[in-house]
Every structure is written in C-alpha cells, then in structure tokens.
C-alpha positions in Angstrom: -17.3 -20.8 -4.3 -14.8 -18.0 -3.3 -13.6 -19.8 -0.5 -13.3 -23.1 -2.5 -10.7 -21.4 -4.9 -9.1 -19.7 -2.0 -8.4 -23.3 -0.6 -7.4 -24.7 -4.0 -4.7 -21.8 -4.6 -3.5 -22.5 -1.4 -3.0 -26.1 -1.3 -1.1 -24.9 -4.7 1.1 -22.5 -3.3 1.5 -24.0 -0.4 3.7 -27.2 -2.5 5.4 -24.6 -4.2 6.3 -22.6 -0.4 7.8 -26.4 0.2 9.9 -27.1 -1.9 11.9 -23.5 -2.0 12.0 -24.4 2.1 13.6 -27.6 1.1 16.4 -26.3 -0.4 16.8 -24.1 2.2 15.5 -21.0 1.3 14.8 -17.9 3.5 11.1 -16.7 4.7 11.5 -14.3 1.8 12.5 -16.5 -0.7 9.5 -19.2 0.3 6.8 -15.7 0.3 8.1 -15.0 -4.1 7.4 -19.2 -4.4 4.3 -18.5 -2.9 2.8 -15.7 -4.2 4.0 -16.8 -7.8 2.4 -19.8 -8.0 -1.1 -18.4 -6.8 -0.6 -15.4 -9.1 0.0 -18.2 -11.9 -3.0 -20.5 -10.9 -5.3 -20.1 -13.5 -8.6 -21.2 -10.9 -7.8 -18.1 -8.7 -8.9 -14.7 -12.2 -9.4 -12.9 -8.9 -6.2 -11.0 -7.8 -8.6 -10.5 -4.3 -8.5 -14.8 -4.2 -4.8 -15.4 -5.4 -3.9 -13.3 -2.7 -5.9 -14.9 -0.1 -4.5 -18.0 -1.1 -1.4 -17.4 -0.8 -1.6 -15.9 2.7 -3.6 -18.7 3.5 -0.2 -20.9 2.5 2.1 -18.6 4.2 0.0 -19.3 7.2 0.4 -22.4 6.8 4.1 -22.9 6.3 4.6 -20.0 9.2 1.8 -21.4 11.5 3.6 -19.1 14.7 5.0 -16.4 12.7 3.8 -13.7 14.6 5.2 -11.4 12.4 3.5 -12.6 9.3 0.1 -12.4 11.3 0.5 -8.8 12.4 1.8 -7.6 8.3 -1.8 -9.6 7.4 -3.6 -7.9 10.4 -2.1 -4.4 8.9 -3.0 -5.1 5.4 -6.5 -5.9 6.9 -7.5 -3.4 8.5 -6.3 -0.9 6.1 -8.5 -2.7 3.4 -11.6 -2.8 5.6 -11.0 0.9 6.0 -10.9 1.6 2.4 -13.8 -0.7 1.6 -15.7 1.8 3.8 -15.1 4.7 2.5 -15.7 3.1 -1.9 -19.0 2.2 -0.4 -19.8 5.0 1.5 -20.0 4.5 4.3 -17.7 7.5 6.8 -15.0 6.3 8.5 -14.1 7.9 11.2 -10.4 8.9 11.2 -9.6 10.1 14.5 -10.7 6.6 16.2 -9.0 4.5 13.1 -6.2 2.3 14.9 -5.1 0.3 11.9 -2.8 -2.9 13.8 0.5 -1.7 13.1 3.1 -2.8 10.3 6.0 -4.8 12.1 9.4 -3.6 11.8 10.5 -7.3 10.7 7.7 -7.3 8.3 8.4 -9.4 4.8 7.0 -6.9 2.5 3.7 -8.8 1.7 2.4 -6.2 -0.6 5.5 -6.0 -2.2 6.1 -9.4 -3.0 2.8 -9.7 -4.4 3.2 -6.7 -6.7 6.9 -8.1 -7.6 5.1 -11.6 -8.2 2.4 -10.3 -10.5 1.0 -11.7 -14.4 2.7 -9.7 -16.9 
C-alpha cells in the first residue's frame, strides 16, 4: 500500500513541478512546488510517504542531477542510522561513513519544513 501512496503523490507532485518548470522556475522553485503539493496531498497522511513521493517526483524531473541524488543519499544514510538507534540496534559511530551532503545541495529538508502544513 505504501508504494501505491508514494506513486500517487509522486505523480501529482511531478505535475506541480512541471508547471513551474514550464514557467521558467529554477530547481529550488520546482522543489518548493513539488513539496507543497506533496504536503497537501490527502492521499498521504504520513509525512514519510509524502516526502518520499516528493523526492521521487524531483528525481523524475531531474533524472541526471547528481547533486540531488547525493543529497537524497545523505538524508537516507542518516535516517537509517537514526532508525537503528531508535530500535535499539547498536551503531558503530567510528565506522559510520554517511554520504556527504553536496556543496550545491538545494536543502531538501529545509524546503520540506518550509512547505509543511500549517
């Protein structure tokens, strides 16, 4: 079910991003539109599903953007570590080598917070 919800969010969020791209918006403006649409999608009551759908939409809109993929990987690596800690799984911090956030990252988590439901 989760995959279906993410796919629905991705489809509608991608359409929102395409409209901004058509109007000449830059990647940050597109990300704002995509994430706002994902936040407002009633099909995704869980933030994780909405965020995943928004990221999937951005990956579809910018398929060759290495910076976007690296920023997403950096978020994912840290999320996995936090999830392990929250579930009582020991983490070797000395061996933990997360993907670095790229210098030209657009700030996916900041944009996500900026577009959060009020």
